[in-house]
C-alpha positions as CSV (number, residue, x, y, z in Angstrom):
1,X,-17.9,-66.8,31.8
2,X,-15.7,-63.7,32.2
3,X,-13.2,-63.2,35.0
4,X,-11.2,-60.2,36.2
5,X,-7.7,-60.1,34.7
6,X,-6.4,-56.7,35.7
7,X,-7.3,-53.4,37.3
8,X,-6.9,-49.6,36.6
9,X,-5.9,-47.6,39.7
10,X,-6.1,-43.9,40.4
11,X,-3.1,-42.0,41.6
12,X,-4.0,-42.9,45.2
13,X,-3.9,-46.6,44.4
14,X,-7.6,-47.1,44.5
15,X,-9.2,-49.3,41.9
16,X,-11.4,-47.4,39.5
17,X,-12.1,-50.0,36.8
18,X,-11.4,-53.6,35.9
19,X,-10.1,-55.4,32.8
20,X,-12.0,-58.6,32.1
21,X,-10.9,-61.8,30.3
22,X,-13.0,-60.6,27.3
23,X,-10.9,-57.4,27.1
24,X,-13.7,-55.2,28.4
25,X,-12.8,-52.3,30.7
26,X,-15.7,-51.8,33.1
27,X,-16.2,-49.4,36.0
28,X,-16.1,-50.5,39.6
29,X,-19.8,-50.0,39.9
30,X,-20.6,-52.0,36.7
31,X,-18.3,-54.8,38.0
32,X,-20.3,-54.9,41.2
33,X,-23.5,-55.2,39.3
34,X,-22.2,-57.9,37.0
35,X,-20.7,-59.9,39.9
36,X,-24.1,-59.8,41.7
37,X,-25.8,-61.0,38.6
38,X,-23.4,-63.8,38.1
39,X,-21.8,-62.5,34.9
40,X,-18.3,-62.3,36.3
41,X,-16.7,-65.4,37.9
42,X,-14.2,-65.4,40.7
43,X,-15.3,-62.3,42.6
44,X,-17.9,-61.6,45.2
45,X,-19.6,-58.5,46.5
46,X,-19.3,-57.9,50.2
47,X,-21.4,-55.5,52.3
48,X,-19.7,-53.6,55.1
49,X,-21.4,-52.6,58.4
50,X,-22.5,-49.3,56.8
51,X,-24.2,-51.0,53.9
52,X,-21.5,-50.2,51.3
53,X,-20.7,-52.8,48.7
54,X,-17.2,-53.7,47.6
55,X,-15.7,-56.3,45.4
56,X,-13.3,-59.0,46.6
57,X,-11.7,-61.9,44.8
58,X,-13.1,-65.2,46.0
59,X,-9.7,-66.9,46.5
60,X,-7.6,-64.0,47.7
61,X,-7.7,-61.2,50.3
62,X,-7.5,-58.3,47.8
63,X,-6.8,-57.3,44.2
64,X,-3.2,-56.2,45.1
65,X,-1.5,-58.9,43.0
66,X,-3.6,-58.1,39.9
67,X,-1.7,-56.3,37.2
68,X,-2.4,-52.6,36.6
69,X,-3.4,-52.7,32.9
70,X,-4.0,-49.8,30.6
C-alpha cells in the first residue's frame, strides 16, 4: 500500500500536492479521495466544523516535517 513520502508547497507554504512511495505526484484533492478509499496508508481525512475535508498524518500533528520534494 502507498504512503505519503513528501509534499509540494506553494509560495505561501500551503500543500498543493503529495509525492507517494510509488513515486506518484498527486493533487491534494486526489490524495483526499485515495485516503478515504483506503488506497493511501498513514493519513486520514478530517472534516472541520464547516464541512471542509483536510488530510492529516495518522501519527503526527501535521505534514511540516515531510520533505518538500520536486
